[in-house]
C-alpha positions, 0 to 999 in steps of 0.5 A, a space after each residue: 045111315 049110308 051103306 058102306 061098300 068094300 072096294 074091289 081091292 078089299 073084296 079081293 083081299 078078303 077072298 084071297 087072304 081070308 080077311 080085310 080091315 076097314 079103319 075108323 068105321 065107327 066114331 068115338 061116341 058109337 064105340 063108347 056106347 058099345 064099350 059101356 054095354 060091355 062093361 055092364 056085361 062084365 060087371 054082371 058076369 062077376 056076380 054069376 060065378 058059373 057059365 050059363 044063360 042069364 038075361 037073354 045072353 049066355 055067359 062063358 066064364 072061367 076062374 083065374 088062379 086067385 079065384 077071380 072070374 074070367 069072362 071069356 065071352 058073352 054069347 049073343 050079348 045083344 040079348 042082354 044089351 039091346 044097344 049091341 043088337 042095334 049096332 050089329 044091324 048097322 049097314 056099315 056092318 051088314 051091307 059089306 057082309 051081304 056083298 061078300 055073301 052075295 045075298 040080299 038077306 042074311 041070318 045073324 048067328 053071332 053077337 058076342 062080346 069078347 074080353 081080354 083083360 090085363 093078365 087074365 090069361 085068355 088066349 086062342 090057339 090057331 083055329 078056323 071058325 068053320 069048326 064052330 059053325 059046322 058041327 057035323 050032322 048037316 048042321 051047316 051047308 056052304 050054299 055059296 061055295 065060299 064059306 057062306 059066313 062073314 064075321 066082323 070084329 069091331 075093336 072096342 079098345 085099341 088093339 096093340 102088339 102087347 094086348 093079345 092082338 088077332 093073328 092071321 096065317 096067310 092061306 098059302 102058309 097052311 095046308 088044308 084037307 079036302 073039306 078046307 079044314 086046316 092041318 094044324 101041324 102045317 101052320 107056319 107061325 113065322 108068317 102070321 100077320 098081327 092085326 092091330 088098330 084103333 077102337 072103331 076099326 072093323 075086321 071082316 073075315 071068312 070061316 076058313 081064315 086061320 087065326 088065333 091070339 096070345 094073352 093080354 100082357 098089357 095093363 089095358 083091356 082088349 075087348 071086341 064085339 063080334 058079329 056073324 052073318 050067314 047066307 040064307 039056308 047055310 045054318 041048320 042049328 039053333 044058337 043060344 041067346 034071346 033073338 039069335 038067328 034073326 034075319 037081316 036086314 029086318 023090316 023097318 018096323 022090327 028095326 025100330 022095335 029093337 
């Protein structure tokens, strides 16, 4: 499968705005395979009733007012669904991430299934994902001076204004401290940009991008597959899930064995 490169303008947008979107990167049958895997994970979650490890993945669950299971995310979803691991090592995701990191290899920290089902109330306040990578105590080192982490979001369903789309705050619309952490009180939500798109689109963004999302108020699911790639030497802690923190690109024999 041929590698996918970001244009100079797309690379510049990533570094200046914190994110960039590539349209129609994955075809319908590829998205369908991932969607089917997410549906199997969701069905499994309905039988668990508690947050925790299961079948190589970590299920983060909540409970709705009527007692139904709310699936917030499945951490290292590829541990339970190998088809998602194969997708997450696809050159269309990995090669642009390597270009943005400026490295020949990377460490895959994330393979997460995120769910926003109709009216399940799942929402995310403004945040930067560096807070999930750097937990203090030398857990993270910015080895390239640009965050050392690239996150990708593959749209499994269409993302619309009604189903809780991702929203990004331009970097010049928020104040940051000396460590590049944003000041929550400074966020100008009126300048937030909603990212909408079709299933198969991919969003690339960095660890300091300020983003969030509102609940899904539509009658259709809004699911995404999140993969995260770190520059070698940046991450200093373990992540849950069977096979987490693997090195990519993997040697060819390992790719075939997944």
